[in-house]
C-alpha positions in Angstrom: -1.8 -16.0 11.8 0.2 -12.9 10.9 -1.3 -9.6 11.9 -0.7 -6.3 10.2 -0.6 -3.5 12.8 0.5 -0.6 10.6 -0.2 0.2 6.9 0.8 3.5 5.4 1.7 5.2 2.1 4.6 7.6 1.8 6.9 9.1 -0.8 10.1 7.7 0.9 11.7 6.4 4.0 15.0 5.9 5.7 16.3 3.3 8.2 18.8 4.4 10.8 21.8 2.0 10.7 22.5 2.3 14.4 19.0 2.2 16.0 17.1 0.4 13.2 14.4 3.0 13.5 12.5 4.0 10.4 11.6 7.5 9.3 8.7 7.9 6.8 8.7 11.0 4.6 5.6 12.7 3.2 2.7 10.5 4.2 0.3 10.4 1.3 -3.5 10.6 1.7 -4.3 12.4 -1.6 -3.0 12.1 -5.2 -3.7 14.9 -7.6 -4.2 13.5 -11.2 -3.8 15.9 -14.2 -7.1 16.7 -15.9 -8.2 14.3 -18.6 -5.3 11.9 -17.8 -6.3 8.3 -18.4 -4.7 5.8 -16.0 -2.3 3.5 -17.7 -3.5 -0.1 -17.7 -1.6 -2.0 -15.0 0.2 1.2 -14.1 1.8 1.8 -10.7 2.5 5.1 -8.9 6.1 5.4 -7.5 5.1 5.5 -3.8 6.2 3.3 -0.9 3.7 1.1 0.9 4.8 0.1 4.4 3.2 -2.8 6.1 4.3 -3.8 9.6 3.5 -7.3 10.8 3.4 -9.2 14.1 3.9 -13.0 14.0 3.4 -15.7 16.6 6.3 -17.9 17.6 4.9 -20.9 15.6 4.7 -18.6 12.4 8.4 -17.7 12.3 10.3 -18.9 9.2 7.0 -19.7 7.5 6.6 -18.5 3.9 3.6 -16.3 3.3 2.4 -14.1 0.4 0.7 -10.7 0.6 -0.9 -8.3 -1.8 -2.3 -4.8 -1.5 -5.7 -3.6 -2.6 -7.3 -0.2 -3.3 -11.0 -0.5 -2.5 -13.3 2.3 -3.7 -15.4 3.4 -0.8 -18.4 4.3 -3.0 -18.6 1.2 -5.1 -16.3 -1.5 -3.6 -14.3 -1.7 -6.8 -11.0 -3.4 -6.0 -7.6 -2.8 -7.7 -5.1 -5.4 -6.7 -1.3 -5.3 -6.6 1.1 -8.1 -7.6 1.6 -10.9 -5.0 4.8 -10.6 -2.9 6.4 -13.5 -1.1 7.9 -13.0 2.4 9.4 -15.0 5.3 10.3 -13.6 8.7 12.6 -15.0 11.4 11.6 -12.4 14.0 8.2 -11.8 15.7 7.9 -8.3 14.2 8.5 -7.8 10.5 8.3 -4.7 8.4 7.9 -4.5 4.6 8.5 -1.7 2.2 7.0 -2.1 -1.3 7.5 0.3 -4.1 4.5 0.9 -6.3 0.9 1.7 -5.6 -1.5 0.3 -8.2 -3.4 3.0 -10.1 -7.1 2.5 -9.9 -9.2 2.7 -13.1 -11.4 5.6 -11.8 -10.8 8.6 -9.6 -12.4 8.8 -6.1 -11.9 7.9 -2.5 -10.2 4.5 -1.7 -9.0 2.5 1.2 -5.6 0.9 0.9 -5.8 -2.6 2.5 -3.5 -5.7 2.7 -4.2 -9.4 2.4 -2.0 -12.4 3.2 -2.0 -16.2 2.8 0.4 -19.0 3.3 2.5 -19.6 0.2 0.5 -21.8 -2.2 -2.8 -21.2 -0.4 -6.0 -20.4 -2.2 -7.9 -18.1 0.2 -6.7 -14.6 1.2 -7.1 -13.2 4.8 -7.9 -9.5 4.7 -6.4 -7.4 7.5 -8.6 -4.8 9.4 -6.0 -2.1 9.1 -6.5 0.4 6.2 -5.1 3.7 4.9 -7.4 6.3 3.2 -6.3 7.6 -0.3 -8.1 10.1 -2.4 -7.5 10.2 -6.2 -8.6 13.7 -7.2 -8.5 15.5 -10.6 -6.1 18.4 -10.3 -7.8 21.7 -11.0 -6.6 23.9 -13.9 -4.3 26.7 -12.8 -5.4 30.1 -14.0 -3.1 31.7 -16.6 -0.9 34.5 -15.2 -1.3 37.6 -17.4 1.0 40.1 -15.7 
């Protein structure tokens, strides 16, 4: 079964054309939300989610689906992304997905990833996670001089 060995959230990335190495820019562990801002229903935050996978030889060229979840550490509330289809012809496979789902309440979350074979009914949740805090931004004092 596919295994996710790296999951991270960042503001951007770049792939070197010659070495095929990836550079991640501004890893994100906290998002400051303006005071009294209500999250848009079904809204996404324009950040990149990177998931790096390792597959066994018999899993190559097999269609699978994955989705991302934000799981509230205090309550277990889950916010789920859209389902994305993938197929890899190499034993290591990296994905870059734009758009972190906005949870309905602020707090501490764990970003997780699940996968299943295309058309399957049950999801397999990977052990890897990335912590993300959604925090209300404090009011800045008014400068008077």
